[in-house]
C-alpha positions as a Python dict, from the first residue, in 0.01 Angstrom:
ca = {
    (1, 'M'): (0, 0, 0),
    (2, 'P'): (118, -331, -53),
    (3, 'V'): (-92, -658, 20),
    (4, 'K'): (168, -890, 220),
    (5, 'N'): (220, -1227, 117),
    (6, 'D'): (249, -1553, 330),
    (7, 'E'): (655, -1536, 381),
    (8, 'W'): (557, -1209, 547),
    (9, 'I'): (267, -1336, 753),
    (10, 'K'): (506, -1618, 860),
    (11, 'R'): (829, -1427, 949),
    (12, 'M'): (579, -1191, 1153),
    (13, 'S'): (361, -1440, 1335),
    (14, 'L'): (692, -1662, 1437),
    (15, 'E'): (902, -1404, 1466),
    (16, 'R'): (679, -1134, 1652),
    (17, 'G'): (374, -1293, 1760),
    (18, 'M'): (143, -1148, 1506),
    (19, 'I'): (-86, -1458, 1556),
    (20, 'E'): (-67, -1717, 1802),
    (21, 'P'): (-127, -2026, 1790),
    (22, 'F'): (10, -1968, 1417),
    (23, 'C'): (-61, -2260, 1154),
    (24, 'E'): (194, -2289, 912),
    (25, 'K'): (25, -2394, 614),
    (26, 'L'): (-363, -2438, 522),
    (27, 'S'): (-521, -2689, 661),
    (28, 'S'): (-820, -2843, 521),
    (29, 'N'): (-849, -3198, 512),
    (30, 'G'): (-1243, -3286, 623),
    (31, 'V'): (-1272, -2921, 772),
    (32, 'I'): (-1334, -2560, 693),
    (33, 'S'): (-1008, -2413, 601),
    (34, 'Y'): (-772, -2269, 843),
    (35, 'G'): (-409, -2105, 869),
    (36, 'L'): (-168, -1963, 630),
    (37, 'S'): (-227, -1904, 276),
    (38, 'S'): (-101, -1685, 39),
    (39, 'Y'): (-194, -1336, 85),
    (40, 'G'): (-371, -1383, 412),
    (41, 'Y'): (-510, -1628, 724),
    (42, 'D'): (-775, -1814, 748),
    (43, 'I'): (-908, -1731, 1124),
    (44, 'R'): (-1109, -2044, 1311),
    (45, 'L'): (-1358, -1964, 1537),
    (46, 'F'): (-1341, -2078, 1908),
    (47, 'N'): (-1604, -2299, 2051),
    (48, 'E'): (-1794, -2004, 2277),
    (49, 'F'): (-2089, -1788, 2168),
    (50, 'K'): (-2289, -1550, 2324),
    (51, 'V'): (-2642, -1485, 2258),
    (52, 'I'): (-2918, -1226, 2317),
    (53, 'N'): (-3195, -1455, 2546),
    (54, 'D'): (-3479, -1471, 2395),
    (55, 'T'): (-3735, -1356, 2697),
    (56, 'G'): (-4025, -1430, 2391),
    (57, 'K'): (-4092, -1006, 2330),
    (58, 'M'): (-3987, -844, 2052),
    (59, 'E'): (-3704, -540, 2214),
    (60, 'T'): (-3527, -324, 2004),
    (61, 'V'): (-3160, -379, 2083),
    (62, 'D'): (-2948, -64, 2115),
    (63, 'P'): (-2583, -48, 2050),
    (64, 'K'): (-2524, 233, 2260),
    (65, 'D'): (-2710, 15, 2571),
    (66, 'S'): (-2575, -333, 2534),
    (67, 'K'): (-2525, -359, 2907),
    (68, 'R'): (-2888, -397, 2969),
    (69, 'Y'): (-2934, -773, 2724),
    (70, 'D'): (-2893, -1050, 2922),
    (71, 'F'): (-2639, -1281, 2703),
    (72, 'E'): (-2610, -1619, 2734),
    (73, 'T'): (-2276, -1804, 2642),
    (74, 'I'): (-2268, -2142, 2525),
    (75, 'K'): (-1969, -2335, 2520),
    (76, 'T'): (-1982, -2589, 2189),
    (77, 'D'): (-1839, -2765, 1904),
    (78, 'V'): (-2099, -2718, 1685),
    (79, 'F'): (-2336, -2399, 1700),
    (80, 'E'): (-2655, -2424, 1524),
    (81, 'I'): (-2770, -2064, 1416),
    (82, 'K'): (-3175, -2002, 1375),
    (83, 'P'): (-3304, -1828, 1100),
    (84, 'G'): (-3255, -1481, 1120),
    (85, 'Q'): (-3052, -1512, 1432),
    (86, 'T'): (-2704, -1296, 1464),
    (87, 'V'): (-2435, -1446, 1770),
    (88, 'L'): (-2124, -1331, 1859),
    (89, 'G'): (-1823, -1562, 1854),
    (90, 'R'): (-1459, -1530, 1892),
    (91, 'S'): (-1154, -1578, 1677),
    (92, 'L'): (-915, -1867, 1819),
    (93, 'E'): (-612, -1681, 1756),
    (94, 'Y'): (-497, -1388, 1918),
    (95, 'F'): (-358, -1095, 1699),
    (96, 'R'): (-77, -806, 1739),
    (97, 'I'): (-107, -600, 1439),
    (98, 'P'): (206, -372, 1349),
    (99, 'R'): (171, -24, 1354),
    (100, 'N'): (191, -2, 946),
    (101, 'V'): (-24, -257, 851),
    (102, 'I'): (-408, -276, 850),
    (103, 'V'): (-632, -585, 851),
    (104, 'L'): (-936, -615, 651),
    (105, 'C'): (-1125, -961, 724),
    (106, 'F'): (-1362, -1135, 504),
    (107, 'G'): (-1652, -1438, 574),
    (108, 'K'): (-1570, -1773, 379),
    (109, 'S'): (-1726, -1907, 92),
    (110, 'T'): (-1805, -2203, 241),
    (111, 'Y'): (-2055, -2035, 524),
    (112, 'A'): (-2120, -1788, 291),
    (113, 'R'): (-2308, -2035, 27),
    (114, 'C'): (-2508, -2135, 330),
    (115, 'G'): (-2642, -1781, 429),
    (116, 'I'): (-2397, -1685, 724),
    (117, 'L'): (-2288, -1358, 689),
    (118, 'V'): (-1977, -1282, 883),
    (119, 'N'): (-1893, -940, 1013),
    (120, 'I'): (-1536, -819, 1116),
    (121, 'T'): (-1457, -477, 1158),
    (122, 'P'): (-1101, -396, 1009),
    (123, 'L'): (-785, -450, 1273),
    (124, 'E'): (-661, -128, 1286),
    (125, 'P'): (-249, -35, 1348),
    (126, 'E'): (-148, -157, 1692),
    (127, 'W'): (-494, -323, 1768),
    (128, 'E'): (-415, -661, 1966),
    (129, 'G'): (-641, -924, 2114),
    (130, 'Y'): (-908, -1223, 1998),
    (131, 'I'): (-1121, -1109, 1752),
    (132, 'T'): (-1508, -1101, 1840),
    (133, 'I'): (-1710, -1206, 1509),
    (134, 'A'): (-2050, -1120, 1500),
    (135, 'I'): (-2215, -1404, 1252),
    (136, 'S'): (-2587, -1383, 1095),
    (137, 'N'): (-2760, -1650, 926),
    (138, 'I'): (-3023, -1494, 671),
    (139, 'S'): (-3090, -1819, 537),
    (140, 'L'): (-3491, -1952, 577),
    (141, 'N'): (-3294, -2254, 725),
    (142, 'R'): (-3080, -2368, 1064),
    (143, 'V'): (-2735, -2354, 982),
    (144, 'K'): (-2412, -2555, 1199),
    (145, 'L'): (-2106, -2375, 1279),
    (146, 'Y'): (-1804, -2530, 1339),
    (147, 'A'): (-1588, -2441, 1592),
    (148, 'L'): (-1200, -2465, 1611),
    (149, 'E'): (-1225, -2453, 1175),
    (150, 'G'): (-1246, -2200, 959),
    (151, 'I'): (-1500, -1888, 1025),
    (152, 'S'): (-1332, -1563, 830),
    (153, 'Q'): (-1040, -1502, 571),
    (154, 'I'): (-792, -1215, 665),
    (155, 'V'): (-585, -981, 451),
    (156, 'F'): (-253, -779, 605),
    (157, 'I'): (-233, -451, 397),
    (158, 'E'): (112, -273, 432),
    (159, 'S'): (117, 113, 458),
    (160, 'D'): (496, 284, 340),
    (161, 'E'): (463, 489, 628),
    (162, 'T'): (327, 435, 1004),
    (163, 'C'): (17, 617, 1090),
    (164, 'L'): (30, 914, 1320),
    (165, 'V'): (-206, 749, 1591),
    (166, 'S'): (-261, 408, 1619),
    (167, 'Y'): (-580, 216, 1821),
    (168, 'A'): (-314, 157, 2092),
    (169, 'D'): (-193, 575, 2141),
    (170, 'R'): (-578, 629, 2130),
    (171, 'K'): (-641, 358, 2383),
    (172, 'G'): (-948, 191, 2188),
    (173, 'K'): (-1205, 57, 2365),
    (174, 'Y'): (-1190, -273, 2255),
    (175, 'Q'): (-801, -311, 2313),
    (176, 'A'): (-682, -657, 2371),
    (177, 'Q'): (-1000, -797, 2479),
    (178, 'K'): (-979, -1138, 2626),
    (179, 'E'): (-1336, -1278, 2503),
    (180, 'I'): (-1631, -1154, 2309),
    (181, 'T'): (-1676, -828, 2350),
    (182, 'S'): (-2038, -639, 2293),
    (183, 'A'): (-2082, -309, 2211),
    (184, 'K'): (-1944, -41, 2390),
    (185, 'V'): (-1939, 323, 2350),
}
């Protein structure tokens, strides 16, 4: 199961639309880096965030019943995430993952060093859509999140064989998501 290099990622993106929009080189001049890297791609954060409205009372968040929560949508180029807060964002890029590839996602060290944890589940074979990103601030300070700049690095791993059942085959509940998507059961 080889990790795919920059030439493969570039070819798959330009010829097959695997990543759209696609940045052919790592951009880092005055911004948190994004774009094509040696063995992966640094994705950008879109300028929209979903936050559970703070009602002032401590409620238990239930991933099996996220419809009962009132999410506030905030559009901004710089979002200040509070200490202990988790928000949902999404990638600027749209993805179409090949059937014989799985993608692992990691938070960028620039944010990790400020107390930001980024959680993205693996992108499964034949999944497509914008990536919903859970962003948590474990520091004691507010931290600025910059839209249209890097938030996570993704690594493509190709199998010698295709999977028997892909995400598309099983009609996964997050398939072809076009917006920030809260938990579904």
